Steps between C-alpha positions, in 0.01 A plus 500: 500500500189695600574802720235580760451885544191635667333816378597672820862407473512612133346836586739549803804400278425756223404766750838438662666527158330833443580650840864384515754765397580449137879536542490210759316269259750585226823480702451155658604183315226253427548280812512796736192663337303173539616480867410861578145454352446169678618638834270810453199274431579304815494832694164577352388147627364390159769229450570198706725195469245320295498742209843660533660280245227566248533873565872484447464322164219741391705803593811362335293439172393859512836675576516653161153644530569638842817666364310639205234649724763647730688653205171648354420652834848648528487633140153659565637658816814645334312623197200655680444867439376524861812375662691743714876521491685363801 
């Protein structure tokens, strides 16, 4: 099966992954994580019914990468010498 993902949709998805709080990306199970990202893409108006299923499949196939990126961001935050204590 060939997934149809436009450049705009891909950019918006990965921007969304980078701007969503790391702890949220890490605590959700796979299906809720995919649902969250799909719904947020709909809110950004880059996703419609025609490409929603392709986006779901694409995101689901990248869940491990999404979690790795979130974990790396979280690690960088907590190990940063510039971080202020709460």
